[in-house]
All heavy atoms as an XYZ file, in Angstrom:
909
protein
N       0.669     -3.732     45.117
C       0.594     -4.981     44.362
C      -0.760     -5.152     43.795
O      -1.705     -4.732     44.532
C       1.036     -6.098     45.309
C       1.069     -7.461     44.633
S       2.194     -8.724     45.300
C       3.628     -7.883     45.401
N      -1.031     -5.809     42.794
C      -2.312     -6.118     42.278
C      -3.222     -6.910     43.272
O      -2.821     -7.695     44.156
C      -2.161     -6.995     41.025
N      -4.481     -6.703     43.131
C      -5.526     -7.388     44.071
C      -5.394     -8.884     43.673
O      -5.215     -9.201     42.564
C      -6.852     -6.861     43.692
C      -7.087     -5.400     44.194
O      -6.358     -4.923     45.139
O      -7.876     -4.736     43.637
N      -5.653     -9.624     44.754
C      -5.789    -11.001     44.538
C      -6.727    -11.737     45.557
O      -6.843    -11.138     46.686
C      -4.420    -11.902     44.495
C      -3.731    -11.880     45.965
C      -3.961    -12.987     46.716
C      -2.892    -10.871     46.209
C      -3.444    -12.962     47.961
C      -2.310    -10.908     47.560
C      -2.659    -11.956     48.316
N      -7.310    -12.834     45.243
C      -8.229    -13.371     46.229
C      -7.315    -14.191     47.084
O      -6.396    -14.927     46.594
C      -9.136    -14.301     45.469
C     -10.167    -14.991     46.371
C     -11.570    -14.506     46.179
O     -11.830    -13.892     45.114
O     -12.382    -14.853     47.090
N      -7.483    -14.111     48.263
C      -6.677    -14.815     49.305
C      -7.204    -16.244     49.602
O      -8.056    -16.502     50.426
C      -6.561    -14.040     50.694
C      -5.604    -14.550     51.663
O      -4.892    -15.358     51.291
O      -5.559    -14.010     52.752
N      -6.617    -17.219     48.763
C      -7.094    -18.549     48.886
C      -6.258    -19.370     49.868
O      -6.592    -20.554     50.128
C      -6.975    -19.268     47.427
C      -8.018    -18.805     46.523
C      -7.713    -18.087     45.401
C      -9.380    -19.020     46.658
C      -8.698    -17.658     44.475
C     -10.423    -18.610     45.904
C     -10.039    -17.789     44.753
N      -5.188    -18.869     50.285
C      -4.225    -19.690     51.181
C      -4.911    -20.222     52.450
O      -4.858    -21.406     52.755
C      -3.018    -18.928     51.502
C      -1.980    -18.710     50.321
C      -0.787    -18.055     50.826
C      -1.628    -20.086     49.711
N      -5.690    -19.399     53.172
C      -6.340    -19.944     54.407
C      -7.286    -20.985     53.996
O      -7.391    -22.054     54.833
C      -6.949    -18.745     55.031
C      -6.242    -17.500     54.482
C      -5.832    -17.891     53.039
N      -7.986    -20.877     52.964
C      -9.007    -21.885     52.555
C      -8.271    -23.261     52.284
O      -8.684    -24.267     52.658
C      -9.871    -21.397     51.362
C     -10.596    -20.160     51.809
C     -10.663    -22.539     50.837
C     -11.236    -19.337     50.599
N      -7.216    -23.091     51.440
C      -6.358    -24.285     51.130
C      -5.784    -24.956     52.342
O      -5.981    -26.086     52.484
C      -5.144    -23.949     50.183
C      -5.565    -23.565     48.810
S      -4.172    -23.013     47.795
C      -3.086    -24.381     48.033
N      -5.304    -24.173     53.324
C      -4.677    -24.743     54.485
C      -5.678    -25.392     55.309
O      -5.459    -26.442     55.860
C      -4.007    -23.595     55.276
N      -6.853    -24.806     55.395
C      -7.968    -25.507     56.176
C      -8.419    -26.788     55.571
O      -8.599    -27.769     56.143
C      -9.159    -24.596     56.302
C     -10.191    -25.006     57.250
C     -11.373    -24.027     57.415
O     -11.055    -22.780     57.530
O     -12.467    -24.481     57.521
N      -8.597    -26.832     54.245
C      -9.048    -28.051     53.536
C      -7.972    -29.166     53.502
O      -8.310    -30.276     53.532
C      -9.552    -27.770     52.153
C     -10.864    -26.946     52.109
C     -11.443    -26.730     50.733
C     -12.709    -25.954     50.764
N     -13.764    -26.568     51.270
N      -6.762    -28.716     53.211
C      -5.700    -29.660     53.111
C      -4.999    -30.178     54.394
O      -4.392    -31.310     54.344
C      -4.547    -29.080     52.102
C      -5.003    -28.750     50.771
C      -3.962    -28.002     50.014
C      -5.422    -30.041     49.955
N      -4.998    -29.362     55.387
C      -4.282    -29.645     56.506
C      -2.824    -29.279     56.354
O      -2.366    -28.938     55.265
N      -2.174    -29.159     57.469
C      -0.769    -28.499     57.516
C       0.243    -29.245     56.494
O       0.845    -28.607     55.623
C      -0.150    -28.568     58.881
C       1.101    -27.980     58.996
C       1.639    -28.105     60.458
O       0.833    -27.760     61.423
O       2.814    -28.560     60.699
N       0.296    -30.581     56.566
C       1.364    -31.233     55.741
C       1.039    -31.083     54.180
O       1.867    -30.797     53.435
C       1.327    -32.764     56.116
C       2.304    -33.511     55.315
N       2.070    -34.217     54.261
C       3.748    -33.670     55.621
C       3.159    -34.763     53.736
N       4.107    -34.535     54.602
N      -0.172    -31.309     53.856
C      -0.507    -31.255     52.417
C      -0.504    -29.791     51.949
O      -0.277    -29.542     50.667
C      -1.888    -31.937     52.088
C      -1.844    -33.364     52.271
O      -0.817    -33.988     52.186
O      -3.011    -34.035     52.472
N      -0.894    -28.816     52.744
C      -0.803    -27.409     52.356
C       0.633    -27.102     52.104
O       0.963    -26.423     51.020
C      -1.340    -26.566     53.517
C      -1.127    -25.190     53.185
C      -1.856    -24.439     52.162
C      -0.234    -24.446     54.026
C      -1.613    -23.142     51.948
C      -0.094    -23.012     53.735
C      -0.792    -22.398     52.636
N       1.627    -27.435     52.970
C       3.030    -27.195     52.669
C       3.511    -27.939     51.446
O       4.306    -27.270     50.629
C       3.865    -27.597     53.924
C       3.643    -26.692     55.122
S       3.775    -24.839     54.846
C       5.502    -24.813     54.390
N       2.955    -29.160     51.158
C       3.397    -29.827     49.958
C       2.954    -28.998     48.704
O       3.633    -28.936     47.667
C       2.794    -31.152     49.869
N       1.695    -28.399     48.743
C       1.185    -27.607     47.663
C       2.073    -26.275     47.432
O       2.272    -25.987     46.366
C      -0.253    -27.270     47.850
C      -1.174    -28.344     47.621
C      -1.125    -29.049     46.303
O      -1.162    -28.235     45.309
O      -1.010    -30.323     46.138
N       2.435    -25.697     48.509
C       3.280    -24.615     48.464
C       4.646    -24.985     47.775
O       5.130    -24.170     46.943
C       3.612    -23.958     49.842
C       2.614    -23.052     50.379
C       2.993    -22.364     51.708
C       2.194    -21.885     49.436
N       5.111    -26.092     48.192
C       6.498    -26.518     47.511
C       6.255    -26.844     46.057
O       7.145    -26.540     45.272
C       7.019    -27.869     48.295
S       7.506    -27.427     49.860
N       5.058    -27.350     45.588
C       4.824    -27.510     44.269
C       4.784    -26.161     43.482
O       5.309    -26.037     42.339
C       3.476    -28.235     43.979
C       3.471    -29.713     44.245
C       2.032    -30.237     44.078
C       1.953    -31.716     44.554
N       0.572    -32.228     44.428
N       4.184    -25.250     44.115
C       4.104    -23.801     43.559
C       5.508    -23.304     43.391
O       5.888    -22.685     42.357
N       6.411    -23.548     44.316
C       7.836    -23.185     44.224
C       8.487    -23.775     43.037
O       9.105    -23.101     42.280
C       8.599    -23.533     45.512
C      10.118    -23.314     45.329
C      10.520    -22.001     45.468
C      10.862    -24.352     45.121
C      11.945    -21.808     45.359
C      12.381    -24.145     44.982
C      12.769    -22.874     45.153
N       8.256    -25.102     42.899
C       8.928    -25.898     41.772
C       8.363    -25.346     40.403
O       9.181    -25.228     39.414
C       8.762    -27.353     41.943
C       9.575    -27.922     43.015
C       9.564    -29.382     43.056
N       8.248    -29.973     43.389
C       7.765    -30.272     44.531
N       8.517    -29.786     45.595
N       6.649    -30.714     44.745
N       7.168    -24.925     40.357
C       6.600    -24.409     39.038
C       7.342    -23.025     38.705
O       7.412    -22.800     37.476
C       5.059    -24.142     39.131
C       4.139    -25.374     39.115
C       2.842    -24.976     39.458
C       4.230    -25.990     37.739
N       7.657    -22.264     39.732
C       8.214    -20.927     39.425
C       9.754    -20.931     39.380
O      10.330    -19.980     38.769
C       7.777    -19.884     40.501
C       6.301    -19.690     40.590
C       5.958    -18.784     41.716
C       5.770    -18.986     39.302
N      10.330    -21.968     39.846
C      11.839    -21.982     39.973
C      12.548    -22.209     38.610
O      11.927    -22.894     37.801
C      12.254    -23.099     41.076
N      13.664    -21.684     38.470
C      14.535    -22.141     37.456
C      15.131    -23.453     37.686
O      15.716    -23.719     38.730
C      15.765    -21.068     37.433
C      16.735    -21.318     36.279
O      17.075    -22.474     36.109
O      17.182    -20.385     35.682
N      14.881    -24.379     36.822
C      15.222    -25.810     37.064
C      16.684    -26.017     37.191
O      17.108    -26.939     37.868
C      14.595    -26.569     35.951
C      14.253    -25.593     34.891
C      14.162    -24.293     35.525
N      17.480    -25.193     36.585
C      18.946    -25.292     36.605
C      19.511    -24.891     37.947
O      20.452    -25.458     38.422
C      19.590    -24.511     35.549
C      19.401    -25.005     34.108
C      19.937    -24.121     33.025
N      19.182    -22.887     33.010
C      19.797    -21.673     33.208
N      20.984    -21.660     33.462
N      19.041    -20.564     33.208
N      18.953    -23.726     38.504
C      19.361    -23.213     39.762
C      18.729    -23.708     40.989
O      19.165    -23.650     42.113
C      19.212    -21.653     39.723
C      19.961    -21.008     38.640
C      19.648    -19.489     38.627
C      21.435    -21.102     38.797
N      17.433    -24.221     40.793
C      16.631    -24.695     41.918
C      16.254    -23.483     42.873
O      15.854    -23.647     43.966
N      16.071    -22.344     42.231
C      15.751    -21.080     42.892
C      14.785    -20.335     41.959
O      14.804    -20.446     40.775
C      16.913    -20.172     43.141
C      18.098    -20.734     43.959
C      19.242    -19.838     43.878
C      17.578    -20.901     45.432
N      13.972    -19.526     42.674
C      13.121    -18.625     41.857
C      13.971    -17.278     41.573
O      14.360    -16.606     42.574
C      11.803    -18.311     42.527
C      10.952    -19.503     42.712
C      11.042    -17.150     41.772
C       9.723    -19.242     43.566
N      14.195    -16.990     40.309
C      14.846    -15.747     39.900
C      13.828    -14.834     39.453
O      12.751    -15.306     39.045
C      15.951    -15.998     38.956
O      15.262    -16.575     37.724
C      16.903    -17.045     39.390
N      14.124    -13.593     39.175
C      13.172    -12.715     38.565
C      12.801    -13.135     37.147
O      11.663    -13.078     36.861
C      13.767    -11.319     38.552
C      12.715    -10.139     38.008
C      11.472    -10.073     38.710
C      13.583     -8.713     37.939
N      13.785    -13.652     36.463
C      13.475    -14.200     35.103
C      12.526    -15.347     35.101
O      11.653    -15.455     34.293
C      14.919    -14.534     34.413
C      15.757    -13.260     34.091
C      16.426    -12.722     35.355
O      16.600    -13.544     36.353
O      16.697    -11.544     35.310
N      12.864    -16.338     36.053
C      11.898    -17.504     36.085
C      10.517    -17.040     36.574
O       9.585    -17.706     36.192
C      12.574    -18.635     36.937
O      12.542    -18.296     38.387
N      10.491    -16.125     37.509
C       9.191    -15.658     37.930
C       8.410    -15.015     36.808
O       7.251    -15.383     36.571
C       9.352    -14.718     39.133
C       8.076    -14.171     39.688
C       7.236    -15.351     40.309
C       8.375    -13.169     40.819
N       9.011    -14.216     35.922
C       8.393    -13.594     34.846
C       7.947    -14.615     33.854
O       6.892    -14.605     33.354
C       9.403    -12.636     34.108
C       9.647    -11.322     34.814
C      10.678    -10.501     33.917
C      11.224     -9.354     34.602
N      12.138     -8.501     33.752
N       8.835    -15.657     33.540
C       8.541    -16.605     32.611
C       7.448    -17.534     33.075
O       6.577    -17.976     32.261
C       9.841    -17.408     32.389
C       9.745    -18.499     31.267
C      11.138    -19.080     31.015
N      11.837    -19.587     32.100
C      12.911    -19.085     32.660
N      13.437    -18.046     32.149
N      13.495    -19.619     33.640
N       7.348    -17.859     34.381
C       6.334    -18.872     34.785
C       5.195    -18.358     35.629
O       4.309    -19.139     36.086
C       7.158    -19.910     35.639
C       8.116    -20.616     34.858
O       8.118    -20.870     33.637
N       9.336    -20.807     35.529
N       5.127    -17.043     35.806
C       4.187    -16.494     36.669
C       2.572    -16.798     36.202
O       1.691    -16.852     37.013
C       4.279    -14.945     36.898
O       4.194    -14.278     35.688
N       2.434    -16.917     34.837
C       1.126    -17.225     34.376
C       0.582    -18.581     34.729
O      -0.613    -18.748     34.871
N       1.493    -19.472     35.134
C       1.105    -20.773     35.726
C       0.289    -20.767     36.983
O      -0.542    -21.580     37.270
C       2.248    -21.664     35.869
C       3.196    -21.945     34.579
C       4.353    -22.723     34.973
C       2.356    -22.806     33.618
N       0.562    -19.756     37.732
C      -0.149    -19.527     39.039
C      -1.104    -18.336     38.913
O      -1.534    -17.857     39.981
C       0.798    -19.310     40.199
C       1.872    -20.494     40.415
C       2.819    -20.248     41.517
C       1.044    -21.793     40.724
N      -1.491    -17.979     37.803
C      -2.346    -16.673     37.693
C      -1.867    -15.417     38.124
O      -2.531    -14.482     38.388
N      -0.505    -15.243     38.026
C       0.136    -14.046     38.315
C       0.546    -13.255     37.118
O       1.352    -12.310     37.182
C       1.344    -14.306     39.192
C       1.209    -15.085     40.599
C       2.469    -15.414     41.255
C       0.191    -14.255     41.440
N       0.092    -13.547     35.945
C       0.490    -12.930     34.687
C       0.018    -11.537     34.588
O       0.648    -10.791     33.640
C       0.030    -13.812     33.484
C      -1.302    -14.285     33.497
O      -2.033    -14.025     34.510
O      -1.824    -14.618     32.485
N      -0.805    -11.003     35.376
C      -1.363     -9.724     35.325
C      -0.396     -8.753     36.128
O      -0.441     -7.483     36.133
C      -2.670     -9.485     35.844
O      -2.736     -9.862     37.243
N       0.676     -9.296     36.923
C       1.579     -8.483     37.636
C       2.611     -7.914     36.727
O       2.996     -8.503     35.829
C       2.311     -9.245     38.760
C       1.348     -9.946     39.851
C       2.195    -10.751     40.811
C       0.726     -8.763     40.539
N       2.906     -6.609     36.934
C       4.026     -5.843     36.168
C       5.329     -6.280     36.690
O       5.482     -6.936     37.722
C       3.828     -4.294     36.451
O       4.131     -3.995     37.735
C       2.497     -3.798     36.005
N       6.431     -5.967     35.841
C       7.704     -6.280     36.193
C       8.053     -5.633     37.511
O       8.770     -6.310     38.368
C       8.682     -5.846     35.093
C       8.663     -6.729     33.859
O       7.960     -7.744     33.923
O       9.444     -6.373     32.886
N       7.722     -4.477     37.778
C       8.025     -3.749     39.047
C       7.362     -4.548     40.130
O       7.913     -4.525     41.278
C       7.681     -2.317     38.954
O       6.291     -2.081     38.845
N       6.118     -5.060     39.940
C       5.431     -5.728     41.057
C       6.115     -7.058     41.332
O       6.305     -7.488     42.550
C       3.987     -5.959     40.731
C       3.069     -4.655     40.818
C       1.771     -4.813     40.180
O       1.524     -5.545     39.213
O       0.761     -4.250     40.861
N       6.514     -7.811     40.230
C       7.245     -8.987     40.456
C       8.705     -8.707     41.162
O       9.006     -9.570     42.101
C       7.434     -9.743     39.148
C       6.198    -10.229     38.540
C       6.556    -10.733     37.109
C       5.564    -11.302     39.242
N       9.245     -7.692     40.757
C      10.556     -7.275     41.356
C      10.351     -7.025     42.783
O      11.186     -7.414     43.724
C      11.162     -6.105     40.709
C      12.665     -5.837     41.034
C      13.310     -4.685     40.280
N      13.404     -5.090     38.838
C      12.591     -4.714     37.892
N      11.593     -3.770     38.070
N      12.783     -5.085     36.626
N       9.312     -6.273     43.148
C       8.997     -5.966     44.591
C       8.769     -7.308     45.393
O       9.083     -7.329     46.530
C       7.867     -4.907     44.593
N       8.072     -8.202     44.830
C       7.757     -9.465     45.439
C       9.000    -10.150     45.806
O       9.307    -10.693     46.899
C       6.789    -10.272     44.608
C       6.347    -11.515     45.327
S       5.338    -12.651     44.287
C       4.061    -11.637     43.583
N       9.904    -10.235     44.776
C      11.095    -10.929     44.913
C      11.942    -10.244     46.029
O      12.628    -10.962     46.902
C      11.952    -10.847     43.652
C      11.486    -11.708     42.520
S      11.734    -13.432     42.778
C      13.492    -13.561     42.885
N      12.017     -8.877     46.053
C      12.812     -8.160     47.156
C      12.176     -8.439     48.497
O      12.887     -8.534     49.403
C      12.853     -6.633     46.779
C      13.736     -6.411     45.540
C      13.583     -5.020     45.095
O      12.858     -4.162     45.619
O      14.343     -4.580     44.072
N      10.825     -8.495     48.577
C      10.220     -8.679     49.894
C      10.569    -10.032     50.411
O      10.718    -10.314     51.621
C       8.645     -8.562     49.581
C       7.879     -8.834     50.866
C       7.889     -7.644     51.834
O       8.232     -6.565     51.508
O       7.576     -8.019     53.011
N      10.704    -11.024     49.547
C      10.872    -12.458     50.008
C      12.307    -12.882     50.207
O      12.645    -13.829     50.794
N      13.223    -12.058     49.579
C      14.602    -12.409     49.561
C      15.336    -12.181     50.903
O      15.906    -11.120     50.993
C      15.350    -11.621     48.357
C      16.817    -12.072     48.277
O      17.196    -13.126     48.783
O      17.525    -11.380     47.567
N      15.238    -13.086     51.752
C      15.636    -12.898     53.124
C      17.200    -12.905     53.213
O      17.759    -12.191     54.042
C      15.140    -13.927     54.091
C      13.615    -14.023     54.093
C      13.100    -15.105     54.960
C      13.003    -12.661     54.640
N      17.888    -13.556     52.377
C      19.347    -13.658     52.558
C      20.074    -12.733     51.527
O      21.280    -12.799     51.452
C      19.887    -15.183     52.294
C      19.507    -15.701     50.985
O      19.009    -15.062     50.043
O      19.631    -17.003     50.880
N      19.242    -12.021     50.722
C      19.902    -10.964     49.848
C      20.604    -11.514     48.587
O      21.443    -10.809     48.008
N      20.334    -12.733     48.214
C      21.048    -13.277     47.078
C      20.443    -12.981     45.820
O      20.895    -13.364     44.698
C      21.370    -14.780     47.230
C      20.054    -15.601     47.204
O      18.923    -14.946     47.189
O      20.245    -16.842     47.295
N      19.316    -12.299     45.776
C      18.566    -11.935     44.608
C      17.667    -13.006     44.044
O      17.147    -12.868     42.893
N      17.488    -13.983     44.750
C      16.618    -15.180     44.346
C      15.823    -15.658     45.613
O      16.211    -15.431     46.697
C      17.386    -16.320     43.750
N      14.811    -16.506     45.282
C      14.094    -17.040     46.485
C      14.339    -18.638     46.541
O      14.188    -19.245     45.401
C      12.546    -16.898     46.224
C      12.010    -15.428     46.179
C      10.549    -15.368     46.017
C      12.431    -14.642     47.420
N      14.701    -19.032     47.751
C      14.845    -20.521     47.878
C      13.444    -20.929     48.358
O      12.586    -20.069     48.429
C      15.956    -20.926     48.784
C      15.791    -20.324     50.214
O      14.722    -20.256     50.762
N      16.950    -19.952     50.771
N      13.248    -22.254     48.550
C      11.906    -22.756     48.834
C      11.449    -22.260     50.236
O      10.186    -21.885     50.265
C      12.038    -24.290     48.928
C      10.625    -24.995     49.068
C      10.836    -26.500     48.828
O      11.380    -27.129     49.837
O      10.459    -26.985     47.926
N      12.260    -22.107     51.154
C      11.958    -21.575     52.513
C      11.373    -20.151     52.244
O      10.431    -19.718     52.812
C      13.098    -21.705     53.417
C      12.802    -20.911     54.737
N      12.021    -21.545     55.684
C      13.242    -19.681     55.183
C      12.054    -20.713     56.696
N      12.653    -19.589     56.471
N      12.168    -19.294     51.549
C      11.898    -17.895     51.466
C      10.561    -17.702     50.771
O       9.714    -16.921     50.975
C      12.923    -17.154     50.564
C      14.226    -16.982     51.352
C      15.350    -16.528     50.523
O      15.515    -16.868     49.339
O      16.196    -15.709     51.018
N      10.327    -18.561     49.728
C       9.082    -18.536     48.944
C       7.851    -18.881     49.795
O       6.839    -18.183     49.774
C       9.058    -19.625     47.726
C       7.741    -19.791     47.025
C       7.327    -18.778     46.218
C       7.016    -20.881     47.094
C       6.137    -18.870     45.522
C       5.788    -21.024     46.558
C       5.373    -20.099     45.720
N       7.994    -19.989     50.642
C       6.850    -20.327     51.593
C       6.572    -19.286     52.591
O       5.406    -18.862     52.775
C       7.138    -21.658     52.217
S       7.139    -23.084     51.097
N       7.721    -18.685     53.124
C       7.519    -17.564     53.999
C       6.738    -16.361     53.360
O       5.811    -15.784     53.911
C       8.695    -17.102     54.614
C       8.660    -15.766     55.443
C       9.336    -18.198     55.532
N       7.215    -16.049     52.209
C       6.592    -14.940     51.514
C       5.071    -15.222     51.170
O       4.230    -14.262     51.409
C       7.359    -14.694     50.107
C       6.776    -13.637     49.217
C       6.953    -12.287     49.858
C       7.530    -13.607     47.855
N       4.753    -16.359     50.685
C       3.326    -16.680     50.371
C       2.459    -16.470     51.646
O       1.375    -15.933     51.572
C       3.241    -18.072     49.864
C       3.824    -18.268     48.502
S       3.023    -17.221     47.240
C       4.149    -15.791     47.114
N       2.924    -16.954     52.774
C       2.161    -16.711     54.013
C       2.159    -15.220     54.439
O       1.109    -14.812     54.792
C       2.734    -17.633     55.120
C       2.400    -19.131     54.649
C       2.037    -17.353     56.443
C       3.045    -20.113     55.626
N       3.265    -14.618     54.276
C       3.245    -13.101     54.547
C       2.379    -12.334     53.713
O       1.792    -11.265     54.171
C       4.665    -12.638     54.549
C       5.499    -12.982     55.660
C       6.975    -12.629     55.511
N       7.030    -11.079     55.522
C       8.041    -10.450     55.060
N       9.053    -11.153     54.461
N       8.059     -9.164     55.018
N       2.185    -12.740     52.486
C       1.374    -11.981     51.524
C      -0.163    -12.316     51.763
O      -0.956    -11.648     51.111
C       1.716    -12.296     50.047
C       3.102    -11.706     49.557
C       3.300    -12.176     48.139
C       3.097    -10.241     49.702
N      -0.523    -13.171     52.565
C      -1.839    -13.595     52.831
C      -2.346    -12.813     53.943
O      -1.975    -13.024     55.138
C      -1.939    -15.065     53.184
O      -3.205    -15.391     53.647
N      -3.239    -11.851     53.713
C      -3.737    -10.956     54.906
C      -4.385    -11.770     55.986
O      -4.229    -11.495     57.214
C      -4.777    -10.058     54.200
C      -4.399    -10.081     52.773
C      -3.771    -11.479     52.503
N      -5.192    -12.806     55.585
C      -5.805    -13.623     56.615
C      -4.800    -14.407     57.519
O      -5.040    -14.496     58.744
C      -6.702    -14.721     55.941
O      -7.747    -14.020     55.200
N      -3.822    -14.893     56.944
C      -2.862    -15.624     57.727
C      -2.004    -14.667     58.629
O      -1.879    -14.949     59.794
C      -1.698    -16.256     56.809
C      -2.061    -17.722     56.411
C      -1.623    -18.140     55.245
C      -2.853    -18.445     57.185
C      -1.877    -19.599     54.870
C      -3.126    -19.816     56.815
C      -2.685    -20.286     55.557
N      -1.698    -13.430     58.133
C      -1.148    -12.495     58.976
C      -2.024    -11.951     60.075
O      -1.465    -11.849     61.223
C      -0.623    -11.326     58.041
C       0.538    -11.708     57.098
S       1.964    -12.495     57.923
C       2.536    -11.192     59.004
N      -3.275    -11.882     59.817
C      -4.169    -11.497     61.027
C      -4.220    -12.637     62.003
O      -4.122    -12.320     63.252
C      -5.665    -11.355     60.418
C      -5.830    -10.021     59.674
O      -4.865     -9.165     59.674
O      -6.829     -9.983     58.946
N      -4.242    -13.871     61.663
C      -4.203    -15.000     62.548
C      -2.923    -14.961     63.331
O      -2.942    -15.245     64.533
C      -4.423    -16.296     61.839
C      -5.934    -16.547     61.437
C      -6.793    -16.580     62.753
O      -6.567    -17.288     63.669
O      -7.884    -15.839     62.619
N      -1.806    -14.813     62.647
C      -0.474    -14.809     63.262
C      -0.434    -13.742     64.304
O       0.132    -13.951     65.378
C       0.609    -14.643     62.240
N      -0.932    -12.576     63.971
C      -0.983    -11.442     65.010
C      -1.810    -11.824     66.310
O      -1.448    -11.562     67.274
C      -1.534    -10.277     64.262
C      -1.190     -8.945     65.089
O      -0.086     -8.907     65.591
O      -2.004     -8.071     64.996
N      -2.976    -12.501     66.002
C      -3.727    -12.958     67.132
C      -3.030    -13.971     67.943
O      -3.067    -13.849     69.257
C      -4.989    -13.455     66.581
C      -6.048    -12.533     66.119
C      -7.273    -13.167     65.567
C      -8.078    -12.256     64.720
N      -9.183    -13.037     63.947
N      -2.447    -14.946     67.417
C      -1.639    -15.910     68.141
C      -0.463    -15.290     68.936
O      -0.247    -15.598     70.029
C      -1.030    -17.007     67.190
C      -2.056    -17.893     66.436
C      -3.281    -18.172     66.843
C      -1.912    -18.390     65.173
N      -3.880    -18.903     65.949
C      -3.125    -18.974     64.889
C      -0.811    -18.451     64.256
C      -3.296    -19.825     63.716
C      -1.001    -19.188     63.143
C      -2.217    -19.880     62.796
N       0.144    -14.363     68.290
C       1.296    -13.645     68.949
C       0.872    -12.902     70.097
O       1.381    -12.964     71.290
C       2.095    -12.755     68.019
C       3.133    -11.960     68.629
C       4.361    -12.835     69.165
C       3.672    -10.989     67.589
N      -0.254    -12.242     69.943
C      -0.748    -11.387     71.106
C      -1.225    -12.295     72.190
O      -0.947    -11.966     73.462
C      -1.986    -10.572     70.641
C      -1.553     -9.356     69.931
O      -0.425     -8.820     70.127
N      -2.325     -8.761     68.928
N      -1.885    -13.333     71.856
C      -2.359    -14.325     72.950
C      -1.185    -14.928     73.742
O      -1.162    -15.030     74.891
C      -3.165    -15.486     72.320
C      -3.782    -16.422     73.223
C      -4.661    -17.373     72.554
C      -5.259    -18.311     73.594
N      -6.078    -19.355     72.928
N      -0.015    -15.307     73.009
C       1.071    -15.848     73.565
C       1.758    -14.814     74.547
O       2.263    -15.191     75.548
C       2.126    -16.299     72.445
N       1.861    -13.583     74.063
C       2.453    -12.562     74.934
C       1.614    -12.287     76.152
O       2.234    -12.204     77.253
C       2.633    -11.239     74.023
C       3.654    -11.270     73.022
C       3.458     -9.944     72.172
C       4.986    -11.484     73.501
N       0.294    -12.300     76.044
C      -0.522    -12.178     77.247
C      -0.345    -13.227     78.183
O      -0.080    -13.086     79.356
C      -2.054    -11.981     76.770
C      -2.929    -12.148     77.995
C      -2.320    -10.663     76.150
N      -0.267    -14.448     77.674
C      -0.058    -15.675     78.552
C       1.300    -15.599     79.147
O       1.399    -15.920     80.336
C      -0.306    -17.012     77.666
C      -1.696    -17.213     77.302
O      -2.679    -16.776     77.860
N      -1.780    -18.055     76.237
N       2.290    -15.273     78.557
C       3.648    -15.185     78.982
C       3.741    -14.103     80.110
O       4.324    -14.309     81.238
C       4.660    -14.868     77.962
C       5.097    -16.109     77.091
O       4.666    -17.201     77.526
O       5.799    -15.931     76.071
N       3.055    -12.945     79.845
C       3.024    -11.906     80.811
C       2.470    -12.304     82.058
O       2.807    -11.998     83.238
C       2.365    -10.639     80.183
C       2.336     -9.457     81.206
C       3.489     -8.696     81.407
C       1.190     -9.148     81.811
C       3.468     -7.688     82.279
C       1.108     -7.929     82.638
C       2.287     -7.290     82.897
N       1.124    -13.057     81.950
C       0.438    -13.524     83.069
C       1.194    -14.476     83.936
O       0.961    -14.580     85.202
C      -0.888    -13.992     82.687
C      -1.801    -12.985     82.120
C      -3.092    -13.542     81.584
O      -3.280    -14.822     81.474
O      -4.032    -12.740     81.271
N       2.172    -15.180     83.353
C       2.931    -16.203     84.050
C       4.167    -15.657     84.799
O       4.894    -16.280     85.546
C       3.369    -17.281     83.071
C       2.194    -18.134     82.604
C       2.687    -19.169     81.475
O       3.932    -19.307     81.336
O       1.797    -19.705     80.955
N       4.502    -14.405     84.510
C       5.615    -13.741     85.178
C       5.367    -13.556     86.663
O       4.308    -12.930     86.944
C       5.950    -12.399     84.501
C       6.445    -12.690     83.107
C       7.133    -11.543     85.351
C       6.698    -11.375     82.364
N       6.129    -14.031     87.560
C       5.906    -13.860     89.007
C       5.926    -12.273     89.387
O       6.906    -11.656     88.876
C       6.963    -14.543     89.707
C       7.745    -15.325     88.657
C       7.323    -14.843     87.307
N       5.030    -11.844     90.133
C       5.057    -10.447     90.500
C       5.510    -10.269     91.929
O       5.289    -11.121     92.668
C       3.592     -9.877     90.314
C       3.070     -9.849     88.890
C       1.878     -9.145     88.881
N       1.531     -8.822     87.479
C       0.901     -9.662     86.657
N       0.567    -10.889     87.002
N       0.548     -9.306     85.405
N       6.232     -9.190     92.050
C       6.711     -8.927     93.465
C       5.617     -8.396     94.254
O       4.789     -7.635     93.826
C       7.856     -7.935     93.405
C       9.205     -8.409     92.703
C      10.228     -7.337     92.708
C      11.371     -7.892     91.989
N      12.440     -6.825     91.980
N       5.677     -8.785     95.584
C       4.528     -8.324     96.419
C       5.015     -7.306     97.458
O       6.053     -7.183     97.749
C       3.955     -9.456     97.167
C       3.110    -10.354     96.119
C       2.449    -11.478     96.921
C       1.722    -12.340     95.867
N       0.868    -13.354     96.398
């Protein structure tokens, strides 16, 4: 996939959780087909320039759609879009990995040990 600057963590920090999610939802509505209420490959191609994604090739856009399409219907709903945006953010994924590891260590430490 083409290089991009990872602004999501900066946005999340500045906006806070609620406003950040609201901005992601606005991004979804910009890219979605208004008749279907979903992001299709065609609507993504048509509207990708609005979010600075116009340099992505058709195959890159198709790969992005396939990566985010959790239910296999060939389109992205709002939930799938938000999950995809966070998954595509290397900084968010690094943080998520740290949180997961910390939670696993804490859970492991709380398991009673046989003596």
